[in-house]
BAMIDO-979506 format. One record per residue (C-alpha): x, y, z; residue number from 1; residue in one letter. Coordinates in nm, 3 decimals. Layout:
BAMIDO-979506
<c1: X, c2: Y, c3: Z, num: NUM, residuo: A>
...
end
This chain:
BAMIDO-979506
<c1: -9.929, c2: -4.771, c3: 4.384, num: 1, residuo: M>
<c1: -10.235, c2: -4.826, c3: 4.602, num: 2, residuo: G>
<c1: -10.263, c2: -4.806, c3: 4.980, num: 3, residuo: A>
<c1: -10.226, c2: -5.184, c3: 5.037, num: 4, residuo: P>
<c1: -9.907, c2: -5.187, c3: 4.826, num: 5, residuo: D>
<c1: -9.762, c2: -4.898, c3: 5.026, num: 6, residuo: R>
<c1: -9.845, c2: -5.075, c3: 5.352, num: 7, residuo: E>
<c1: -9.671, c2: -5.393, c3: 5.236, num: 8, residuo: V>
<c1: -9.367, c2: -5.189, c3: 5.127, num: 9, residuo: T>
<c1: -9.358, c2: -5.005, c3: 5.461, num: 10, residuo: A>
<c1: -9.381, c2: -5.329, c3: 5.659, num: 11, residuo: V>
<c1: -9.107, c2: -5.486, c3: 5.444, num: 12, residuo: A>
<c1: -8.885, c2: -5.180, c3: 5.497, num: 13, residuo: S>
<c1: -8.936, c2: -5.184, c3: 5.873, num: 14, residuo: I>
<c1: -8.883, c2: -5.559, c3: 5.887, num: 15, residuo: T>
<c1: -8.559, c2: -5.529, c3: 5.688, num: 16, residuo: W>
<c1: -8.432, c2: -5.250, c3: 5.915, num: 17, residuo: R>
<c1: -8.514, c2: -5.441, c3: 6.235, num: 18, residuo: V>
<c1: -8.352, c2: -5.761, c3: 6.105, num: 19, residuo: M>
<c1: -8.043, c2: -5.571, c3: 5.986, num: 20, residuo: A>
<c1: -8.015, c2: -5.393, c3: 6.323, num: 21, residuo: Y>
<c1: -8.045, c2: -5.713, c3: 6.525, num: 22, residuo: L>
<c1: -7.796, c2: -5.892, c3: 6.299, num: 23, residuo: T>
<c1: -7.532, c2: -5.618, c3: 6.318, num: 24, residuo: V>
<c1: -7.570, c2: -5.580, c3: 6.695, num: 25, residuo: V>
<c1: -7.565, c2: -5.958, c3: 6.746, num: 26, residuo: A>
<c1: -7.243, c2: -5.984, c3: 6.545, num: 27, residuo: L>
<c1: -7.071, c2: -5.674, c3: 6.681, num: 28, residuo: T>
<c1: -7.141, c2: -5.650, c3: 7.054, num: 29, residuo: V>
<c1: -6.994, c2: -5.994, c3: 7.142, num: 30, residuo: P>
<c1: -6.672, c2: -5.889, c3: 6.968, num: 31, residuo: L>
<c1: -6.657, c2: -5.587, c3: 7.197, num: 32, residuo: L>
<c1: -6.677, c2: -5.804, c3: 7.508, num: 33, residuo: Q>
<c1: -6.339, c2: -5.976, c3: 7.463, num: 34, residuo: G>
<c1: -6.067, c2: -5.855, c3: 7.699, num: 35, residuo: S>
<c1: -5.803, c2: -5.866, c3: 7.425, num: 36, residuo: D>
<c1: -5.967, c2: -5.612, c3: 7.198, num: 37, residuo: R>
<c1: -5.837, c2: -5.264, c3: 7.148, num: 38, residuo: L>
<c1: -5.962, c2: -5.030, c3: 7.418, num: 39, residuo: S>
<c1: -5.911, c2: -4.674, c3: 7.515, num: 40, residuo: H>
<c1: -5.924, c2: -4.765, c3: 7.885, num: 41, residuo: G>
<c1: -5.587, c2: -4.603, c3: 7.951, num: 42, residuo: T>
<c1: -5.710, c2: -4.272, c3: 7.809, num: 43, residuo: L>
<c1: -6.041, c2: -4.300, c3: 7.997, num: 44, residuo: L>
<c1: -5.856, c2: -4.373, c3: 8.322, num: 45, residuo: A>
<c1: -5.633, c2: -4.068, c3: 8.270, num: 46, residuo: A>
<c1: -5.927, c2: -3.838, c3: 8.195, num: 47, residuo: V>
<c1: -6.133, c2: -3.980, c3: 8.483, num: 48, residuo: A>
<c1: -5.843, c2: -3.924, c3: 8.726, num: 49, residuo: A>
<c1: -5.803, c2: -3.566, c3: 8.598, num: 50, residuo: A>
<c1: -6.177, c2: -3.496, c3: 8.642, num: 51, residuo: V>
<c1: -6.171, c2: -3.649, c3: 8.991, num: 52, residuo: L>
<c1: -5.876, c2: -3.429, c3: 9.092, num: 53, residuo: R>
<c1: -6.051, c2: -3.123, c3: 8.944, num: 54, residuo: A>
<c1: -6.355, c2: -3.183, c3: 9.167, num: 55, residuo: V>
<c1: -6.139, c2: -3.241, c3: 9.475, num: 56, residuo: G>
<c1: -6.123, c2: -3.621, c3: 9.492, num: 57, residuo: V>
<c1: -5.762, c2: -3.742, c3: 9.527, num: 58, residuo: P>
<c1: -5.692, c2: -3.978, c3: 9.239, num: 59, residuo: A>
<c1: -5.394, c2: -4.103, c3: 9.042, num: 60, residuo: T>
<c1: -5.372, c2: -4.322, c3: 8.738, num: 61, residuo: R>
<c1: -5.135, c2: -4.601, c3: 8.641, num: 62, residuo: A>
<c1: -5.208, c2: -4.734, c3: 8.291, num: 63, residuo: V>
<c1: -5.581, c2: -4.822, c3: 8.314, num: 64, residuo: D>
<c1: -5.621, c2: -4.823, c3: 8.694, num: 65, residuo: V>
<c1: -5.744, c2: -4.521, c3: 8.891, num: 66, residuo: V>
<c1: -5.648, c2: -4.522, c3: 9.259, num: 67, residuo: T>
<c1: -5.699, c2: -4.296, c3: 9.555, num: 68, residuo: G>
<c1: -5.825, c2: -4.287, c3: 9.913, num: 69, residuo: S>
<c1: -5.776, c2: -4.661, c3: 9.956, num: 70, residuo: G>
<c1: -5.979, c2: -4.755, c3: 9.648, num: 71, residuo: F>
<c1: -5.867, c2: -4.880, c3: 9.307, num: 72, residuo: A>
<c1: -6.076, c2: -4.908, c3: 8.992, num: 73, residuo: M>
<c1: -5.966, c2: -5.090, c3: 8.678, num: 74, residuo: H>
<c1: -6.109, c2: -4.947, c3: 8.355, num: 75, residuo: V>
<c1: -6.153, c2: -5.277, c3: 8.173, num: 76, residuo: A>
<c1: -6.192, c2: -5.288, c3: 7.794, num: 77, residuo: P>
<c1: -6.563, c2: -5.365, c3: 7.833, num: 78, residuo: V>
<c1: -6.602, c2: -5.042, c3: 8.035, num: 79, residuo: C>
<c1: -6.516, c2: -4.811, c3: 7.747, num: 80, residuo: D>
<c1: -6.872, c2: -4.748, c3: 7.630, num: 81, residuo: G>
<c1: -6.810, c2: -4.889, c3: 7.281, num: 82, residuo: A>
<c1: -7.117, c2: -5.112, c3: 7.307, num: 83, residuo: D>
<c1: -7.338, c2: -4.804, c3: 7.355, num: 84, residuo: L>
<c1: -7.187, c2: -4.641, c3: 7.046, num: 85, residuo: V>
<c1: -7.242, c2: -4.955, c3: 6.837, num: 86, residuo: V>
<c1: -7.603, c2: -5.009, c3: 6.942, num: 87, residuo: I>
<c1: -7.699, c2: -4.644, c3: 6.901, num: 88, residuo: L>
<c1: -7.490, c2: -4.599, c3: 6.586, num: 89, residuo: G>
<c1: -7.649, c2: -4.896, c3: 6.412, num: 90, residuo: V>
<c1: -7.997, c2: -4.772, c3: 6.505, num: 91, residuo: A>
<c1: -7.917, c2: -4.431, c3: 6.355, num: 92, residuo: I>
<c1: -7.749, c2: -4.582, c3: 6.051, num: 93, residuo: L>
<c1: -8.056, c2: -4.791, c3: 5.971, num: 94, residuo: L>
<c1: -8.302, c2: -4.505, c3: 6.020, num: 95, residuo: S>
<c1: -8.476, c2: -4.365, c3: 5.712, num: 96, residuo: P>
<c1: -8.300, c2: -4.028, c3: 5.711, num: 97, residuo: A>
<c1: -8.061, c2: -3.846, c3: 5.478, num: 98, residuo: P>
<c1: -7.702, c2: -3.974, c3: 5.500, num: 99, residuo: W>
<c1: -7.557, c2: -3.644, c3: 5.623, num: 100, residuo: R>
<c1: -7.801, c2: -3.646, c3: 5.916, num: 101, residuo: L>
<c1: -7.714, c2: -4.008, c3: 5.992, num: 102, residuo: R>
<c1: -7.344, c2: -3.914, c3: 5.999, num: 103, residuo: A>
<c1: -7.419, c2: -3.618, c3: 6.226, num: 104, residuo: W>
<c1: -7.628, c2: -3.844, c3: 6.452, num: 105, residuo: G>
<c1: -7.356, c2: -4.107, c3: 6.479, num: 106, residuo: I>
<c1: -7.088, c2: -3.845, c3: 6.557, num: 107, residuo: A>
<c1: -7.312, c2: -3.687, c3: 6.820, num: 108, residuo: T>
<c1: -7.394, c2: -4.030, c3: 6.967, num: 109, residuo: A>
<c1: -7.022, c2: -4.111, c3: 6.987, num: 110, residuo: L>
<c1: -6.947, c2: -3.788, c3: 7.173, num: 111, residuo: L>
<c1: -7.244, c2: -3.800, c3: 7.411, num: 112, residuo: L>
<c1: -7.212, c2: -4.170, c3: 7.499, num: 113, residuo: T>
<c1: -6.843, c2: -4.122, c3: 7.576, num: 114, residuo: Q>
<c1: -6.926, c2: -3.824, c3: 7.799, num: 115, residuo: L>
<c1: -7.189, c2: -4.036, c3: 7.974, num: 116, residuo: L>
<c1: -6.934, c2: -4.315, c3: 8.017, num: 117, residuo: N>
<c1: -6.678, c2: -4.073, c3: 8.161, num: 118, residuo: L>
<c1: -6.941, c2: -3.948, c3: 8.406, num: 119, residuo: G>
<c1: -7.018, c2: -4.311, c3: 8.495, num: 120, residuo: R>
<c1: -6.650, c2: -4.382, c3: 8.567, num: 121, residuo: L>
<c1: -6.613, c2: -4.072, c3: 8.784, num: 122, residuo: V>
<c1: -6.934, c2: -4.158, c3: 8.971, num: 123, residuo: C>
<c1: -6.826, c2: -4.519, c3: 9.021, num: 124, residuo: M>
<c1: -6.492, c2: -4.409, c3: 9.166, num: 125, residuo: F>
<c1: -6.659, c2: -4.165, c3: 9.406, num: 126, residuo: V>
<c1: -6.900, c2: -4.439, c3: 9.515, num: 127, residuo: I>
<c1: -6.606, c2: -4.679, c3: 9.559, num: 128, residuo: G>
<c1: -6.431, c2: -4.427, c3: 9.785, num: 129, residuo: V>
<c1: -6.725, c2: -4.301, c3: 9.991, num: 130, residuo: Y>
<c1: -6.983, c2: -4.585, c3: 9.976, num: 131, residuo: A>
<c1: -6.804, c2: -4.903, c3: 9.868, num: 132, residuo: P>
<c1: -7.093, c2: -5.122, c3: 9.988, num: 133, residuo: E>
<c1: -7.306, c2: -4.967, c3: 9.711, num: 134, residuo: R>
<c1: -7.048, c2: -5.006, c3: 9.433, num: 135, residuo: F>
<c1: -7.187, c2: -5.333, c3: 9.293, num: 136, residuo: D>
<c1: -7.546, c2: -5.202, c3: 9.291, num: 137, residuo: L>
<c1: -7.443, c2: -4.893, c3: 9.094, num: 138, residuo: F>
<c1: -7.202, c2: -5.080, c3: 8.867, num: 139, residuo: H>
<c1: -7.419, c2: -5.377, c3: 8.774, num: 140, residuo: H>
<c1: -7.771, c2: -5.234, c3: 8.797, num: 141, residuo: V>
<c1: -7.824, c2: -4.860, c3: 8.813, num: 142, residuo: L>
<c1: -7.567, c2: -4.750, c3: 8.557, num: 143, residuo: W>
<c1: -7.688, c2: -5.019, c3: 8.315, num: 144, residuo: Q>
<c1: -8.041, c2: -4.879, c3: 8.338, num: 145, residuo: V>
<c1: -7.915, c2: -4.521, c3: 8.307, num: 146, residuo: I>
<c1: -7.716, c2: -4.610, c3: 7.993, num: 147, residuo: A>
<c1: -8.015, c2: -4.780, c3: 7.829, num: 148, residuo: I>
<c1: -8.254, c2: -4.494, c3: 7.910, num: 149, residuo: V>
<c1: -7.994, c2: -4.241, c3: 7.791, num: 150, residuo: F>
<c1: -7.946, c2: -4.420, c3: 7.457, num: 151, residuo: C>
<c1: -8.318, c2: -4.464, c3: 7.397, num: 152, residuo: V>
<c1: -8.375, c2: -4.097, c3: 7.484, num: 153, residuo: G>
<c1: -8.088, c2: -3.984, c3: 7.261, num: 154, residuo: L>
<c1: -8.220, c2: -4.191, c3: 6.970, num: 155, residuo: Y>
<c1: -8.575, c2: -4.063, c3: 7.022, num: 156, residuo: A>
<c1: -8.446, c2: -3.705, c3: 7.034, num: 157, residuo: T>
<c1: -8.242, c2: -3.755, c3: 6.717, num: 158, residuo: W>
<c1: -8.546, c2: -3.903, c3: 6.541, num: 159, residuo: L>
<c1: -8.769, c2: -3.616, c3: 6.652, num: 160, residuo: S>
<c1: -8.519, c2: -3.360, c3: 6.517, num: 161, residuo: L>
<c1: -8.452, c2: -3.546, c3: 6.192, num: 162, residuo: T>
<c1: -8.675, c2: -3.487, c3: 5.893, num: 163, residuo: P>
<c1: -8.752, c2: -3.828, c3: 5.751, num: 164, residuo: V>
<c1: -8.802, c2: -3.809, c3: 5.378, num: 165, residuo: G>
<c1: -8.833, c2: -4.067, c3: 5.106, num: 166, residuo: R>
<c1: -8.611, c2: -4.369, c3: 5.144, num: 167, residuo: R>
<c1: -8.285, c2: -4.350, c3: 4.956, num: 168, residuo: G>
<c1: -8.238, c2: -3.975, c3: 4.987, num: 169, residuo: R>
end
């Protein structure tokens, strides 16, 4: 196979991967946005309240609501970080790497994005208690940017540590 044939094959492979990624994300993420989907918001609220108490911030939890110091925060289903896992997981899944490394990458992405999300919830509660006028800025802008940069950085790190061999291995 000559160089032009390899270039065409490489472009076709990249095009297929990009189209598959965009299709899966476009089909999956909207499903995650519905308020009636399964969520682990109750568990996240419990863990967030425990972390807050451990660092000295008074907090209690009732189902999926964390309260304390005159502030209440509902951990809605859309706040569970599942969208980060899907976007990053699909990117890893469609990468040209051995399957065992893809599985390792997806498991690591799941763990690290959930830890980031827990940190986000704890931070948002602290902001709600001590600087409520800044809550919307952090919730709707800054944490969105942080999550995107984190996922791109995590994916780039995974790619840099993953030996990419022939496709299909």
